[in-house]
C-alpha positions in Angstrom: 0.0 0.0 0.0 2.8 2.4 0.9 4.6 1.6 -2.4 1.4 2.2 -4.4 0.7 5.5 -2.5 4.3 6.7 -3.2 3.9 5.9 -6.9 0.6 7.8 -7.0 2.1 10.9 -5.4 5.2 10.7 -7.7 3.0 10.6 -10.8 0.9 13.5 -9.5 4.0 15.6 -8.8 5.4 14.8 -12.3 2.1 15.9 -13.9 2.1 19.1 -11.9 5.8 19.8 -12.8 4.9 19.2 -16.5 2.2 21.9 -16.3 4.5 24.3 -14.5 7.4 24.1 -17.0 5.4 23.8 -20.2 5.0 26.6 -22.7 2.2 29.1 -22.2 0.3 27.8 -25.2 0.4 24.2 -23.8 -0.8 25.1 -20.3 -3.6 27.6 -21.1 -5.5 25.6 -23.6 -7.2 22.2 -23.1 -6.7 19.2 -25.2 -7.8 19.5 -28.8 -8.2 23.3 -28.6 -6.3 25.4 -31.2 -3.3 27.3 -30.1 -3.5 31.1 -30.5 -0.5 33.5 -30.5 -1.0 36.7 -28.6 0.9 39.8 -29.4 0.2 42.6 -26.9 3.2 44.7 -27.9 2.2 48.0 -29.4 4.1 49.3 -32.4 6.2 52.4 -31.8 4.8 55.6 -33.2 6.9 56.9 -36.1 7.2 60.7 -36.4 8.5 62.6 -39.4 10.0 65.9 -38.4 10.1 69.1 -40.5 11.9 72.4 -39.7 10.4 75.7 -40.7 12.0 79.2 -40.8 9.4 81.9 -40.2 9.2 85.7 -40.3 11.3 87.6 -37.7 13.7 84.7 -37.5 11.2 82.5 -35.7 11.5 78.7 -35.9 8.8 76.1 -35.8 9.5 72.3 -35.7 6.7 70.1 -36.7 6.7 66.3 -36.2 3.9 64.4 -37.9 2.3 61.0 -37.7 -1.0 59.6 -39.1 -3.4 62.1 -37.5 -1.3 63.9 -34.9 1.3 66.7 -34.8 3.9 67.7 -32.3 4.7 71.4 -32.7 7.7 72.9 -31.0 7.8 76.7 -30.8 9.7 79.0 -28.4 10.8 76.1 -26.2 7.2 74.9 -25.8 5.8 71.7 -27.3 2.1 71.4 -28.4 0.4 68.1 -29.1 -2.2 68.6 -31.8 -4.9 66.5 -33.5 -5.6 66.8 -37.2 -8.8 68.7 -38.0 -10.9 69.2 -41.1 -9.6 71.6 -43.6 -10.6 72.7 -47.1 -7.0 73.6 -48.0 -3.7 72.2 -46.5 -3.1 70.2 -43.3 -4.6 71.7 -40.2 -3.7 70.6 -36.6 -5.0 72.0 -33.4 -4.9 71.6 -29.6 -7.9 73.9 -29.1 -5.6 76.9 -28.3 -3.1 77.0 -31.2 -3.4 75.7 -34.7 -0.6 74.7 -37.1 -1.7 75.1 -40.7 0.6 73.6 -43.3 0.2 74.3 -47.0 2.8 72.8 -49.4 6.2 74.0 -48.3 4.9 76.7 -46.0 2.7 77.1 -43.0 1.5 79.4 -40.1 1.1 79.0 -36.4 -1.8 81.0 -34.9 -4.3 81.2 -32.1 -7.3 78.9 -32.8 -10.5 80.9 -32.8 -14.0 79.9 -34.1 -13.8 82.5 -36.9 -10.3 81.3 -38.1 -8.9 84.8 -37.7 -6.8 84.2 -34.5 -3.6 86.2 -33.8 -0.6 85.1 -35.8 2.1 83.5 -33.6 4.5 82.6 -36.4 3.8 83.5 -40.1 5.4 83.1 -43.5 7.0 79.9 -42.4 9.0 78.1 -45.1 10.2 74.5 -45.0 14.0 74.2 -44.6 15.3 71.5 -47.0 18.5 69.6 -46.9 20.9 69.5 -49.9 19.4 66.0 -50.8 15.9 67.3 -50.7 16.8 70.3 -52.8 18.4 68.1 -55.5 15.8 65.3 -55.5 13.5 66.0 -58.4 10.6 63.9 -57.1 10.6 61.5 -60.1 12.0 58.0 -60.5 12.2 56.5 -64.0 13.2 53.1 -65.3 12.1 50.0 -67.1 10.2 46.8 -66.2 11.2 43.6 -68.0 11.6 39.8 -67.7 13.9 37.3 -69.4 11.3 34.9 -70.8 10.4 35.2 -74.5 6.7 35.5 -74.2 4.1 38.2 -75.0 1.6 39.4 -72.4 -2.1 40.2 -73.2 -3.0 43.9 -73.6 -5.1 43.9 -70.5 -2.0 43.1 -68.3 -1.3 45.8 -65.7 2.1 46.9 -64.5 2.5 47.9 -60.9 5.7 49.7 -59.6 6.0 50.6 -55.9 8.4 52.6 -53.8 8.9 51.1 -50.3 10.5 52.3 -47.1 12.8 49.5 -46.1 14.1 51.2 -42.9 11.2 50.0 -40.7 10.4 46.5 -39.6 6.8 46.5 -40.8 5.6 43.6 -42.9 4.8 44.5 -45.6 7.1 47.6 -45.6 5.3 51.0 -45.8 4.3 52.1 -49.3 5.6 55.6 -50.2 4.4 55.9 -53.9 2.9 53.7 -56.6 2.1 53.8 -60.3 -0.1 51.5 -62.3 -0.6 51.4 -66.0 -1.9 48.9 -68.6 0.6 47.2 -70.8 -1.6 47.6 -73.9 0.2 46.7 -77.2 3.7 47.3 -75.7 6.0 44.5 -74.7 8.9 44.5 -72.3 11.1 46.3 -71.5 8.4 48.9 -70.8 9.3 52.3 -69.3 7.8 53.7 -66.1 7.7 57.0 -64.4 7.0 57.1 -60.6 6.1 60.5 -59.0 7.2 60.8 -55.4 6.1 63.5 -52.9 9.5 64.7 -51.5 7.8 65.5 -48.2 7.3 61.7 -47.7 11.0 61.0 -48.1 13.4 60.8 -45.2 16.9 60.8 -46.8 18.3 59.0 -43.8 16.1 56.0 -44.7 16.7 53.2 -47.2 14.2 52.7 -50.1 13.5 50.0 -52.6 11.4 49.4 -55.7 9.1 46.5 -56.3 7.2 45.6 -59.4 4.7 43.1 -60.7 2.7 42.4 -63.8 -0.9 41.3 -63.2 -3.6 39.9 -65.5 -6.9 40.1 -63.8 -6.3 38.8 -60.2 -3.3 36.7 -61.2 0.3 37.8 -60.8 2.2 36.7 -63.8 5.6 38.3 -63.0 7.0 39.6 -59.7 10.2 41.1 -58.3 12.1 38.3 -56.6 13.4 40.9 -54.1 12.9 44.7 -53.8 15.6 46.6 -55.7 17.5 48.9 -53.4 17.5 52.6 -54.2 19.5 55.3 -52.4 17.6 58.5 -53.2 20.2 60.7 -51.4 22.8 59.8 -53.9 20.8 60.4 -57.1 18.6 63.4 -57.9 17.0 61.6 -60.9 17.2 57.8 -60.3 16.8 55.4 -63.3 16.3 51.7 -62.5 15.9 48.5 -64.5 13.6 46.1 -62.8 13.9 42.4 -63.9 10.9 40.3 -62.8 10.6 36.6 -62.3 7.8 34.5 -63.7 5.3 33.1 -61.2 4.3 29.4 -61.4 0.8 28.8 -62.6 
């Protein structure tokens, strides 16, 4: 009896130990239940910062994310939310408003009539040498090595991606789509890029595909690296690989 009791206690202890040292997925769920991965880690907010030189030698620094702005002026920082605007990008904290239009902007008191006192006016975006040189256009060709014609309804997609962040897929900066029509490869492309969306400290790459209906016929095997800071008018040849059907 004593031997049997000891064996029973040993088995119970072993089972308890197995529960304690097992992976979280194996201990939480019962037998036969699907395992679920939980990811409670929030992504870091990415801000893009712009420096403005204003009238009377005033300086305004604006950091933007999706719908928020951090405005630094006279050693004070203001956190603002994007608000509706018929022209330009408008951000407000209820007291001050930053109104960006193209390469310029103004900082003023936020009043219901929109005629609040100007705090910093005639602000102009300060650009780096790379930004001044970059023309905002990337050109190149899309081709593949197989000797085969594509139907005229085939559509070419060329995308510019930001490869400096760890998002999957990487953030899309600019894209152009156009029908192949009667043309065959190599076919030229021209991709327009908003210079304000470019951070010249980042690494960028081009990716392309040729699509017929919902089917991808040709695709970039890997994104083609592109250093915008080194080239004011980049020209790139994109060679695609055929997808298995």
